[in-house]
C-alpha positions, 0 to 999 in steps of 0.5 A: 471555359463557360462563365460559371468555370471562370468565376471558380477560376477568378475566386480560388486562391493563388497562395494558400497555406493549410494546417502549415507547421513549421520547427527549427529543433525544438521552437515551432516557428508556425502552428497550423496557420491557413491562410489565403490570398485571392487575385486583385487582393493586398494581404498584410501580414503583420506582427511583432518579431518573432512572429512566423512572418518569414516561415510563413514567406518563405513557405509560399516561396518553397524556400522551405518546406512545412514540417506539416499541412500544405504551401500552394502557389497558383495551386501548385507546388511553390517550388514549381517552376511554373508557380514561380515564374508568377510571383515577384520578390522585393525582400527586406535586404537583397544584394545585387551587382552595383556596376549594372546599370538600373535599364541592364538590372531590368532587362537582366530581370526580365528575360528570366520571365516569359511574358516580362513587361517592358522595361521602360514601363517598370522603370516609370511605374517605380518611378526610377525612369530617371536612373535607368543609366546610372550603376545600381551601386552609386544610388542612395537607400531609398534609390535602390529601393525604388530599383529594387521594386522596379524589378519585383514587378518586371516579371509582370506578375499575378503575385507579388511579395513585399518584404518592408518596400518602403525601409530607407526611403522619404515620405514622396517615394513611399506615397509614389510606391503606394500609387503603383501598389495600387495601381498593381492591385487593380490591375489584378495583380495579388499582393502580400505586404511585410510592414512595421510602418501601421500606417503603410497597412493601413493605407493599403491592405485589403485585409490584415492577419495579425500573427503571433507566437507562430499563430493567425490571431487575428484577421479582416479588414483594418475597420474589422481590427479597430472594432475588436479592441476597446481602446479609444483616442482623445486628443485636446489642447490642455495645460494637464503634462503627459505624466500627470494623465499617466498616473490616472487609472484609465490611462492606457498611455498619453504623450504630445503630438504638435502641442495636442495633449494624447491619451488612449483609454479603454474607458473613455466615459470616466477619463473624459470626466476626469480630464474635465474635471483637472482641466476646466479649460481644456480644448478642441476635445476630439475623440476617437476609435484606436487607431490600427496602431492601437488596435495590433498591439494590444491583438498580439499582446493578448495573442502571445498571452493566449500562445503562451499559456495555451503551451505553457511557453512564450513561442519564438519565430527561429528564422 
């Protein structure tokens, strides 16, 4: 393979939806979705319940077929066994035999793949090497999630699907899993992540795709998404109560965090003037751009509204 051909292969999408549509009766779960993922990239797929995330992933996994458009894995049909041998999947809900020990589960799953990762290495990377002799059914919920992550990557996949991977984990386990995911991406693995923890997407994603009402409403880096919204976050120490600040026309939201008052606003200059007039003793005043949480809320709200206006009704995912 010459250098140009090799470069083209490296930049070719390993997972792709092209104009993908999917209906459940009269309900449109996906409406012309275009989505691509490349090697060494982590894509966070975000959206409220009913946005179409589950359906999009089901099409990429070959669990469902699009009614129109195409779904591809490594340039093949997602149900092609050659393509499927290159993926690992960690679903939000998994049923595994509780009597098998963790090491037995890892060796069993590894046996399904042509070139698996060493079971001990997978256990170490997932932080479960101290659990390999324990029956799966005797583990805590957080420990089981870590084992499920080890099982997803023991096949040495080129593409990993992670559906709410850190649900049930404590903060220490969550941070350790983030480090393992970063290592996989650095090694060239592509990752599709769905999560309700926006700080997780903020910490891990190269690219974020936000869905609403069966459509992709925006796509880009975390920083690019932040820049799309006008919201700013004010943080300070003040004698004012959140309830008082919420009555101001400039305020979108307000609350207390560790003794600090925080205010979200789309009219920062006007709010700052009102704040200083209401409390001349305000201290530690900080102003920053919107976080991913604010951006996500505003983008999905406007995206769903646009979809509803275009179709005459709000469309919900049925899966």
